[in-house]
N, C-alpha and C positions, 0 to 999 in steps of 0.2 A: 811818829813816823815810820812806815814800812821802811824795810830793808830793800835795796836792790842786788844786792848780792848776798852768797852764803857762801859758808866752808863746808858745807855737806853735799854730797850728790849721791845719788843711787845709779848703778850700772848694772846691767845683764850682761854675763859672759855668754858669748854666740857660740854654745854648743852646736845648733842647728843652723849656723850661718851658711846662706847661698844668693843665687839669684833667684829673684822672685817675679816671674813674668806677670802675675796680677797687676804689681805698682810699676809696670814699666811704662805701661801707657799712660801714664800721668806724670811720670819722673822721668824727665829728661836728661837727668844726669848719673844716671845707670848705665854702665858700659857694660862690654860682653865681657865673657870667661877668657881669660889666656892658659887657664891649665883645667886640669881636672878638681870635679867639687871637693875630693879629698887634701887637695893641697890647697885650693881654696879658703878652705875650712882651717886648715893648720896654720897659715899667713896671717888670717882673720885674728886666731885666738893669741898670737904672738904680738900682733899690734894691739889687742885689747889689754892685754897683761903687759905691756910697755907702758902705754897710756895710765893704767891704775898705778903702777909702781912709782912713776913720775909724778904724779898727783899727791901720792902721799909722801915721796920726798919734800914736797912742798909744802906738808903739813895740812893738806885738805883731806877732810874726813871721807873715806870713799866706803860705800857699802855695796858689795857685790852679792850679785845672786846669779845662779844658772837658772839659762832659759830652758823652757820647757822639750822634752824631745817627742812627746806625744802629746797634744799634736805636734808637728813641728812647726815651728816660728822663725823663718829665716830672717826676718827684720827686727827680732827681738834686742837686738842690739842697741837700738833706739827707744829707750821707754821713756822718752818725753813727750811722743804723741800721744799715750793713754792715760796719763794721770798727771796734775799737777798736786803740789802739798804745798799748803799756804799759813802763813803766821797765824793766823787765828784756829788752825787746827781743822782746818777743810781740806778734805783729798777731793778733788775734781775727778770724775771718769770720763773719756771720751770717746764719740761715735768715730770709728774707723771705716774708712772707703773699702780696703781691700778686706775681704771676709778672712783671709790667711792670716790676718794680723791680730783680729779680736780675741783669739787665744791670747794674748800676752796678758789680757788683764787676769792679775791673781790676786785673790784676796791673800792668799798666804804671806805674799810680802809684806802687807801693811799688818799681820798677825806678827810677824818677827819684829818688824820695825820697833812694833809697840812692846810686846812682850821681850823682847832679848836687847832692846836697845833704848828704851825708854823715851821713846817720842810720844807725843800726844795726839790724838786724833779723835775730833769733835762731833764731826759729823761727816758724812757723804752726800755730795752733789753729784748725781747721776744723770749725764747728760745721753747717755746710751741709747735711751728710746730713739734717738734721730736715727739710727739704722734702719729702723722699721719704713721709715718714710724716705728712706735716701737722700737725708740731711746729715753732714758730717764737720765735725770741727776736731781738728787732731792736735789737743794741746799745745805746747808752745813750738811745735812745728807752725801751726797756724795762726797763733798768738802770741808776738813779740809783746811783754809786759813791759810797761815804766811801772813799780810798784810802789813808789813814793807819790806819783802823780796821778794814781789810779786812771792808766790811759792804756788799753790795749791794740797794737796795731796789727792790721790785717789782710793781707793780699788776696782778695777773693777768687777762689778757683771751684774745682769740683770739690776739693777736699775740707774747703773752708768757707762756710755758707752763712749768709746773714742772720738767718733766723737762731740760729744756736750762740751766733755772736751777741746778739740782743740777752738771749737768757743768760749767758757768761756776765755779761754787763750788769743785767738786774741782780744777779746774787751777790755781787761784789763791789755793787756802786761804782763801776768802771764807765768811762765814757769808750767809746769805740772810734778809732780812725780807720777805714778802711778806702782800699785803692785796689786798682787793678795792674798787674804787672806782668809781662810777658818776656821770654827769652827763644829766639828762633819759631817766633809767631804762635808760639805756645803759653796758655798761663803756667806762671810760677807756680809749682806745685805747692809749696810752702814760705811761707815768711819770712824764715829764719835763716834761708839761704841767701836773701836781699838785704837783711835787716839784723842787726845786733846792738840792745842799748846796754851800756855798763853805766855805771855812776854818774861820769863827767862827759862820756861821748856816744855816740851812735853812728854805726859803720851802717852806710846806707849806698845802695846802687839805684842811685837816683834815675840813672836812665834808663832801668827798667819799667819806670813807671810813664808810660806812654803820653797820659793826658797831661798837659802842662799846669792846669790848675791843680790836680791831685797831685801831682810832685811837689808846687809851691805848698799847699797843704797838708803834706807830710813832714816836709822840712820844716814848716813854721812850728808843726806842733811839737817835733822832737826839739827844737831850740827854746819854744815857751818851758818846757819841762827841763831847761837848765843844760842841754846835751849841746856839745859840739858834734857837729856834722862832719865824719871822714867819709868821703865820698871814694867808692869803689867801681871798677867797670866792668862790663859784661863776660869779658875774658877773667876777672880774675873772680867773679862769683862762680865760674865753671870749675876753679879751683878752690872752691868752698872758701874764698875768705870771706865772706859776710857771713859763715857758718862758725863763729866763737864765740866763747862766754867767758866775761868776767867772775871770778870766784875771789873769794878771802882766803889768803894762805895763813900757815901758822899762826903768823904774827898779828893776822888781820890786815895785813896789806894787802892791795888790788893785784891780781894774779889773773892775766887774760889767756885762757887757752886755745888752741889753735891745731889745725895740723900741721905738719911741716912743710904741705904743699900749698897750703893757704898762705902762708909766711913766705914762702919764695915766690911765690906771684906779686907779692906788693913792691911797689918802688921804695926807693929810699925816705922819701916824703912822707907817704903815707905809713912807712913804719915809725917813723920819729914822731908823727901825732901820736900812734897809739902806744907807745914808749913813754911819752909824756904823762898817761894815766896807769899805767901799772908795768910790771914785770911781764915779759911775754913766755910762754910755755908752748914750745912749738915741738909736736911729737908726730911722726911719720905713721899715717895709716891708710896707705893707697889701695889695699886691697878692699877696706870698709868702704872706702869713698867711692871706688870705681865700680864695686860690685853691689854695694848697698844702696849708693846713692844718696848718702849723708856723711856729714863731718862730725867733728869732735864735738859742737854743742848739742847734736842730734843722740850723742851717746851718754849724756849728762841730764839726769832729769834731778834739777835742783832738790834737795829737803829745808823747806822752810819753818816746818812744824816746830812746835815747842817742844821741850823736852821737861822729862819728869825722870824721877827715879825709877830704876827697871822695877819692873812688876806693879808700879801704882796706877797704872793707866789700862784703858780697855778699849774695846773697839763700839762705835755706836751700833745698834741693833740692825738698821736700814738705812738705804740711801734715800736721800730726800730731793725735791726739786724745787724751784722758785721761778718766778714771771721774769718780767722784761725791764728794761731800762733805756735811758738817751742812746743814741747811735747817731754818730757821726761819720756819713760817707756814702 
């Protein structure tokens, strides 16, 4: 049985953080600057370091890497979009719509995870050739995964396209549940702002799925996977209440990480439903949310890779690709 949650995450310290005009066209969650860029970067670093410290206090193993200064990568604080690291040792690399984000993909990170920390990488699955044809799939921003059930949920948009969903499904023998979701008349840019799946729950902004049949299909699939659906509103989505992540703490108990703003947006009933499934870790990241347009979940790239003793493993020589598989939606 595959695990839904992990106690290991990778994070990128946002040395080059800032507003990215290239992403604003599809990310309605980005807001205007309220301070000069140096002050924005300073605030983002404080928020980042606070989140890292709080996670480590809870026993979560956090691997921190600095982002690159050349080329500048203003969105590097959101590493979950360019790779996923799976229990079978596969690392999947994803095509990014904004050209400015493609420089976030860095081989040195995997070299360090293997050589310095004992993770094992058995193969690379490289989907980045989608960039050549303008077809994108942005990691666990685009795909919210039910790992044990082998189901991927995807809100279709310019950043989440069916052909690559099929390729992912073929590589991992997953079923894909795709649907269309909107906010303020625009497609939701990433699935993980309206849907989060934990071990026994799923936070879902059902009202963003306009088609009643699609809405029912998503809910039924989540319930069939053993998840209790916790509904949230459009207003709570805009506070990143859907952008949370269940982890394991140092004792192996469930820990639900979210932003302080997301937690504050929830009513008592919704809070109580989530607290039935794990302890809440709510950390303030207002600058990263407003300027970057992403929440706590976006900052955490889960590491499900197997572990060896340091020095035993190595990286495979080159990426591999695979074919298609069943798709529902």
